[in-house]
C-alpha positions as CSV (number, residue, x, y, z in Angstrom):
1,M,37.9,152.3,331.8
2,E,37.6,150.5,328.2
3,I,38.8,147.2,327.1
4,R,40.2,147.3,323.7
5,L,42.1,145.0,321.2
6,A,45.9,146.1,321.3
7,Q,47.4,147.3,318.3
8,Q,51.5,147.2,317.3
9,K,51.6,150.9,318.3
10,D,50.6,150.0,321.9
11,L,53.5,147.6,322.3
12,P,56.2,150.0,324.1
13,G,53.5,150.8,326.7
14,F,52.3,147.2,327.2
15,F,56.2,146.3,327.4
16,E,56.6,148.9,330.1
17,Y,53.4,147.7,331.9
18,L,54.6,143.9,331.7
19,A,58.0,144.7,332.9
20,Q,56.4,146.5,336.0
21,Q,54.3,143.5,336.6
22,L,57.5,141.0,336.5
23,K,59.0,143.2,339.1
24,E,56.1,142.6,341.4
25,N,56.1,138.8,340.9
26,G,56.3,137.2,344.3
27,S,57.3,140.4,346.0
28,D,55.5,142.4,348.9
29,N,52.7,140.0,349.4
30,T,52.0,139.7,345.6
31,A,51.4,135.8,344.7
32,L,53.8,134.5,342.5
33,F,52.2,134.6,339.0
34,H,55.1,133.8,336.6
35,P,57.6,131.1,336.8
36,L,60.7,133.2,337.2
37,S,62.9,133.5,340.2
38,R,63.9,137.1,341.6
39,D,66.9,137.2,339.4
40,Q,65.2,136.5,336.1
41,L,62.6,139.2,336.3
42,E,63.2,141.1,333.0
43,L,61.3,141.2,330.0
44,S,63.2,139.0,327.5
45,D,63.5,140.1,323.8
46,A,62.1,136.7,323.1
47,M,58.9,137.2,325.1
48,K,58.6,140.7,323.3
49,S,58.8,139.1,320.1
50,R,56.3,136.3,320.8
51,F,53.7,139.2,321.4
52,R,54.9,141.5,318.4
53,D,55.1,138.7,315.9
54,G,51.9,137.0,317.0
55,M,49.9,140.2,316.6
56,D,50.7,140.4,313.0
57,K,49.2,136.7,312.5
58,V,45.8,135.8,311.7
59,V,44.1,134.0,314.3
60,G,44.5,130.2,313.7
61,E,47.8,130.5,311.9
62,N,50.7,129.2,313.7
63,G,52.1,131.7,316.5
64,W,49.1,133.9,316.4
65,R,48.1,136.1,319.4
66,Q,45.5,138.7,320.1
67,I,45.9,141.1,323.1
68,W,43.2,143.2,324.6
69,L,44.1,146.0,327.0
70,A,41.9,147.4,329.9
71,V,42.9,151.1,329.6
72,E,41.9,154.5,331.3
73,G,43.3,157.4,329.2
74,E,46.8,156.0,328.3
75,Q,47.4,153.9,331.5
76,I,47.1,150.2,331.0
77,L,45.2,148.7,334.0
78,G,45.2,145.2,332.8
79,H,45.6,142.8,329.8
80,I,44.3,139.5,328.6
81,D,45.5,137.7,325.7
82,L,44.7,134.3,323.5
83,R,47.2,132.5,321.7
84,H,47.7,129.4,319.8
85,H,48.8,126.0,321.5
86,D,52.0,124.9,320.2
87,E,50.8,121.2,319.5
88,P,49.3,120.4,316.2
89,N,45.5,119.6,315.7
90,T,44.5,122.1,318.6
91,Q,42.6,124.8,316.3
92,H,39.6,124.3,318.3
93,R,41.6,125.6,321.6
94,A,43.2,128.8,322.6
95,L,45.6,129.7,325.4
96,L,44.8,132.3,327.8
97,G,47.1,134.6,329.6
98,M,46.2,137.8,331.6
99,G,47.4,140.3,334.3
100,V,46.0,143.2,336.2
101,S,48.0,146.2,337.7
102,R,48.7,146.2,341.3
103,L,46.4,149.5,341.4
104,C,43.3,147.4,340.3
105,R,43.8,143.9,341.8
106,G,41.0,142.5,343.9
107,Q,38.4,145.3,342.3
108,G,36.9,142.9,339.5
109,L,38.9,143.8,336.5
110,G,40.0,140.3,336.1
111,K,36.5,139.1,335.8
112,Q,35.4,141.7,333.3
113,L,38.8,140.7,331.1
114,I,37.7,137.1,331.2
115,R,34.2,137.7,330.4
116,Y,35.2,140.0,327.7
117,V,37.4,137.5,326.0
118,V,34.9,134.7,326.5
119,D,32.4,136.6,324.9
120,W,34.6,137.5,322.0
121,A,35.8,134.0,321.6
122,A,32.4,132.5,321.7
123,T,31.1,135.0,319.1
124,H,34.3,135.9,316.9
125,S,35.9,132.5,316.7
126,A,35.9,128.7,315.9
127,F,37.3,127.8,319.5
128,E,35.4,125.4,321.8
129,H,37.5,125.8,324.6
130,L,39.9,128.3,326.5
131,D,42.9,126.8,328.2
132,L,45.3,128.4,330.9
133,W,48.1,127.4,333.1
134,V,48.6,129.1,336.5
135,L,50.9,128.4,339.3
136,S,49.4,126.7,342.2
137,T,50.7,129.1,344.5
138,N,48.6,131.8,342.9
139,A,45.5,131.1,344.9
140,P,43.7,134.4,344.1
141,A,44.0,133.7,340.4
142,C,43.0,130.2,340.8
143,R,39.7,131.3,342.6
144,L,39.1,133.9,340.0
145,Y,39.5,131.2,337.2
146,E,37.2,128.9,339.2
147,R,34.4,131.4,339.6
148,E,34.5,132.2,335.9
149,G,33.8,128.6,334.9
150,F,37.3,127.1,334.4
151,T,38.0,123.6,335.9
152,Q,41.3,121.9,336.7
153,C,42.4,119.3,334.3
154,A,46.0,118.7,335.1
155,F,48.3,119.1,338.0
156,I,52.0,118.9,337.8
157,S,53.6,118.8,341.1
158,D,57.1,120.3,341.7
159,M,56.9,121.6,338.2
160,Y,59.3,124.4,339.3
161,R,62.1,125.2,341.6
162,I,61.8,129.0,342.0
163,D,64.2,130.6,344.7
164,G,64.5,127.6,346.7
165,R,60.8,126.6,346.6
166,S,58.9,123.8,344.8
167,V,56.0,125.3,342.8
168,S,53.2,123.3,341.0
169,Y,51.6,124.1,337.8
170,L,47.6,123.8,337.2
171,M,46.2,123.5,333.9
172,M,42.5,124.7,333.8
173,T,40.0,124.7,330.8
174,R,36.8,126.4,330.1
175,S,34.2,125.1,327.2
176,L,32.7,127.9,325.2
177,P,29.0,128.2,324.4
178,Q,28.4,127.0,320.9
179,P,26.1,128.4,318.4
180,D,22.8,126.4,318.0
């Protein structure tokens, strides 16, 4: 398995991988990891566009996005991405998103992806913090992020009503090592 930076040519396979993940969202003992109801689980054109367009922008430019894929041969096993904050004056921070294929969950791939991107951000960028949003009901992800040095800095109770359930949102952050 290798972790590598995604290219535009990777997007068709990446979108298939994301579409499969969305189908698993909150089903068959899988935690709810995306704030969508069971009847909204399609990879929208807007979401595809945000990935596609963001990859064409330079890190730090409004709308930028970097995606790394964990691959074995042609199969995508997981991904992690960093992107800009929408708010002005946040160039020292990046938002993290990630996912792991059902086949690889609980085997340490999430930890590898986080450590990879933390190392990249600490050595190849001016970021001082990585932030993320996670659904409070996604206990496996919350535990992983805590083990990897993220701390809770915000909690929004009852943020979503998904399939008749109240779901809260957590914001977590991690400071990056700074050069001496």
